[in-house]
N, C-alpha and C positions, 0 to 999 in steps of 0.2 A: 667665235669660239673662245671660251675662257681657257687660255693655254695654261695658266698656273694650276687650274683645277684638273685639266687633262693630265698634266705632268704628275700631280699628286695621285690620281688614279692609276696612272701607268706604273708608278713606283709600287703601289700596293698589289696590283693585279699581275704584274710581271714577276714579282717576288713570290706570290702565291703559286704561280704556274711552274716554278722551278722544281716542284716536287713530282711533277709528272714527267717521267723519262721516256714515254713511248713515242718518240719521234726519231726518224733516221732517214737515210737515203731511201728512195721510193720505187724506182723503176717505172715511174709514171712518165708518159710522153704526152705532153699537151703543147703542140707546136703553135707558135704565134703566126699571125698574118700581119700584113703591112698596116693594119689599122689598130692593132691591139697593143697592150702594154704587158711587158713581162714575158718570160718564157720558162716553162718547167723543163729542165734538161733531162729529167728522169733519174737523176742520181742525187747526191747528198743534200739533205735538208736538216736543219737543226745543228748548225755547226759541224757539218760533216765535210767530206772532201770529195771532189769529182775526180774522174779518171785522169784529167789533165792537171790535177794538183790544186785546183781552186778550192778555197774554203768558202762555202756558201752558208748563209744564215737565214733565219726567219724571225718574224715577230711572234713571240711566244707568250700569250697572255690568257687570262681568264676573262670571260665576259663579266662575271661577278664572282666574288668569294662569299656572298650571302648563300646559305644553304639550309634547307628544311630538315636535313638529316643530322644526326649527332654520332657519326662514326668515330670511335675512340682513337683510331690511327691517323685521322685527317686534320690538318691544320685549320681547315676551313669549317670544321664541325660547328654547329650552331651554338654549342655551349662554350666554344673557346673565346677568350677575351682578346680579340684581335681587331685591328682597324678594318672596317668593311668599305667596300666601294663597288660601283657597277658602272660599266660603260653602256651608253646607248648604242644602237645599231649604227647610226651615222658616225659616231665617234670611232668605232673600230674601223669602219671603212675608210674614214679620213686618215687615221693613223697608218693604216696599211699602205695607202696610196702615197702619202707623204714620205714615209720611211723608204718606200720603193724608189720614188723619184730622186731621193737623196743617195741612192745606192747603199743604203743600210741593210736591206734585206731582199731576198728573192722569193719569199713565200710567207705564209701565215699558218701558225699552229694555234688553234683556238679551242679552248676547253671552257668549262664553267661549272660553278656550284649550281645547285638546282634551287631556283626560287619560284615560289607559287606551286608549280607542278612540272612534270616532265615535258608535256606538250608546250607550255608557255616558254620554257627555256629553249627547247629544240627549235621552235618556230623562229626565235631570234637568231640563233646560230645559222639557220638556213637562209634567213633573209640577208645576213651579212655576206655569205658566199654567193648568193644570187646577185646581190647588188654589185660585188666586185666583178663577177663574170659578165653580167649583162650590161650594166650601166658604164662600167669603167673599162671593159674589155681586158680585164686582168687575167693573164694566162700563166701566172706563176703558180707554184705549188700551194695547195690548201689542204690542211689536215683538220678535220672537225672531229670532236668528240660526239659520238652518238649517245643520247641520253637515254638509259634504260626506262622503259615505260612510255616512251613517246610512240605516236601512232605510226603505223606502217607507211601511211601516205607521206608523213614528214621524213621518214627514213629514205623512202624512194626519192624524194625531191633532193635530199642532202646528197645522195649518190650521184645526181646529175651535175653538181657543182663542185664537189670535193674530190681531190685525187685519192685521199685515203680517209677512211672512217675507223674509229676505234671505240670499243666498249670495254672498259676496264673491268676484269673479273675481280679485282681487288684482292680478296683473300683466297688462298689455294683451295680451301675446302669449306663446304657448307657449315661444318661445326664451328670454325673459327669465325665465319662471317655472322653466324648467329650469336656468338659471344660478343664480338666487337662492334657489330652493326646490326642489331636485332630488328631494325625496321626494313632490312633488305634481305633478299633471298637470292640464291645462285641462279634460280630459274629466271629472275628478272633480268639478268645479264645474258644468259644463254639464249633466251628467246629472241632478242634482237640480233645477236651474232648469227643465229641460224637463219633468220630472215635475210640478213645482209649476204650471207654466204650463198644462199639460194639465188638472190637477185643478181649478184655479181656473175654467177655462172650462167644465168639465163641471158644476161646482157652480152656476155662474151660470145655466146652462141649466136645471138642476133647480129653482132658485128662481124662474125665470121661469114655469115650469109649476106649481109648488107653492110658494106664499109661506111655508108652514111648514117647508120644507126648511132645515136648519141653515146658518148662515153658514159660509163657508170663506175665510179670509184676505181679508176684504172690501176691505182696502186694497191688495191685490196683493202684488207682490214688487219688491224693489230689489237693487241690487248696487253695488259700489265698486271703483274701480281706483286704484292708486297711480301717481302721475305724477312722473317725474323721478328715480326710483330706477334706471331703466334708460333706454336710449337711444331709445325709441320717439318718433316725431314725432306731432304733433297729428292728422295724416291717419290714422295707424294707430289712434290712441286713439278718434277720433270714429267710424271705421269699425267698431270693435268695438261702441261704444255704439249705433250705428244698427242693427247686427245684433240686439242685445238688444231694442230697441224693436220691430223688425219681426217677429222670429222668436219671442221670448219674451213679447211684450206687456208688457215691463217698465214699471213705473210711473216709476222714476227710476234713473238712473245717476249715482253721485257720483264726484267726482274729488278725490283727496286728495293734495295736494302733499307730496312726501317731505321730512321733516325729518331731516337726518343724525343718527343715533343709534348708529351702528355704524362700527367700523374695519374691517369684513370687506372683504378685498380683491376679493371678487366684486362689490362695488358699484362700477360704473364712475363714479358721480357722488359719490364720497366727498368730504365737506366742501363740497358745493355745494348750498346750500338752494334750493328751487324758488321763484322769485318768486311772490308772491301774485297778481300780475297774470296770469300764465299760467293759474293755476287759475280765475281769474275769467273769462278769455276762453273757456275751455272751457265753462264753465257758460253763458255767453252764446250760444255756438255751439250748445250742446245745446238751448237754448230755441228757437233759430231752427229746428232740426230738427223739434222736437216740435209747435211751434205756429204757425210762419210759413211752412211749406211749402218750406223750403230742403232741398237735398240735400247730402250730404257733399261731393261733387265741386264744388259751387258755392262752398263756403267754404274748402276746401283742395284741393290737387291736387299731382301730382309736381313741378310747376314752383315751387309755394309750399307745401310740406307742413306749415309751421307757421303758426299764426294770428299776425297782427300783434299786437305788444304795445302799440304806441302808439295804436291805435284799435280800436273794437269790430268784430266780424266783419261786421255788417250794413253799416257804413260802408265797410270794406274791400271788400266785394263790389260795392257801388254804384260805387266809384271804378274798379274793374276793368271795369265794365260801363256806362260813361257813354253808350254808344250806345242804351241803353234809356230815357234821360232827355233832356229833362224830361218829366214826366208831367202831364197835365191833371187837376187835383185834382177837377174837377167831372164828369168822365166816367170816370175810371179805376175798374176793378172792385176788389173787396176784395183779391184776390190781389196785385194790383200795389201797392195802397196799403200793404200790409204790408211791402213791400220798400223802402220809402222811409225813409232814415235820419231819425230824429226823430218818426216816427209809430209808435206801438205799437198793440197789438191793440185796446184800448179806444178809442184815438184814431181808428183806422180805422173802427170801428163808429160812432162819433160823426159822423164826416165823412159816411158813407153816409146816416145818418138825417137830418143837418142839411140836406144839399143837396136833400132832397125839398121843402124849404120855400123854396128859392131858390138863386141862384147864390152860391157861397162866394168871399169875397175874403181877402186875407192877414189882415186884422184879425179875420176870423171864426175862422180857425184858431187864432189866439192865444187867443181866448175859449174854444175847445174844449180847451185844454190841450195843443196840439201844440207840440213843441220847434221852433218856427218858425225860430229862428236857424240850425238845422241843416237842416231840411226844405226851406227856401227855395231851396237850391242845386239841388234835383232836381224842382222843381215849375214849372208854367206856369199861367197864368190866362187868362181871355178877354180881360182888359184888358192892353195891352202895356206895363206898367210894371215887370215883373220882368225883370232883365237878367242873372241869373246863369246863363248857358248858354255853351257853347263854350269853357269854361275848361279848360286841361290838368289832368289828374288830380292831378299834384303841387302845382299852384297851388290847386286846390280843397282838397286835403288840408291844406295849411298854413293856408289861410284859415279852414277849419272848426276845426281844432285850436287855432288862435290865438284863437278866440272863446270857448273853454271853458278853465277852469282844472281840468284833469282831476285827480281825487283820487288817480290812479295815477301821475301824472307823477313820474319819478324815485324811485318807490316800489318797492323791491325787498325789502321786509320778508318773511321767509318765513311762510307760513301754518303754524300749529302743528297740523297735522292729518296723521295717518298711520294705516294700517290697524292 
């Protein structure tokens, strides 16, 4: 093996892969046996953290940054004057195993530009995963990019060896995709997503009936949208994400703030980096959609199509709906508790459990880890010494924001993440 050449490729293709943010902890369980290598714990991948505090990482590379497409927002577009490289199947397998044996990684995140055609590229991605699983008995986490346009047979095979598959939707709307990547269509991405969603559901049912049935993408599928390369508002972006969660049973939707890397005049936002805070607000809203029972229309609407940058979306909703507050912390059900700013999912569960042993007072909430300095404005207790009610929304907003030194205040540093 030519190590200097491999190192050169690794520098190029690892750098190109940094623009894909769609990797995270996985919920995949791929237990090892006494003859295999590696073990996927089911939790953090891609510099995430496990429940016991371990930071675990993965080899995150492109198979190649050659590409037949010329998407204006992509650093690997064919018209871009960048250094090109491509790994062979054997090189990726050897790198993964060598990095694993040196305890550098616990998994692989493998994406690729499209060279020749979709099937040609996807077949090589599948061969890498298959080789790792079958020849090297590698049981660590594998996340493969599913290439739009590849055959269903290759998609099926990929699901047998990868823990997670992902097809990036890229742009939030068909209109923007047509403008910035005219060779692509949204249906080219939706079709494989639908196929994978159906296959994952069918295979889960098979395993429910037969525990020996093979695993199929046990960590599900994810996707990614670029934010800020085109003019979509947050309502359009979250509407698309909600569609994926409802219709595709997507595990995660990732939001990648566009970093200007192109002077292409098709980009309406040339030279305007996306504030990190906008990306963060989208993730907060996404969390509320998935775990807190909020709908898209409660967080954004035609009257306010963008999320507030100066406060999180739950607080923004609460200030627009003061008629629903204050809430009695000793009688409110779980659904209402989850909507109170300063009370998270674990905090709400602790409240429900603790009040079985007696009436809760403000000092009790603080002991439970509730952000009482924020929650107190939306709560009432049996004892009439809480006075934060009937304040105008703007007054409440300034009062709450004044109590915190937001780490995002005046921070408009661009997030270095792009498809």
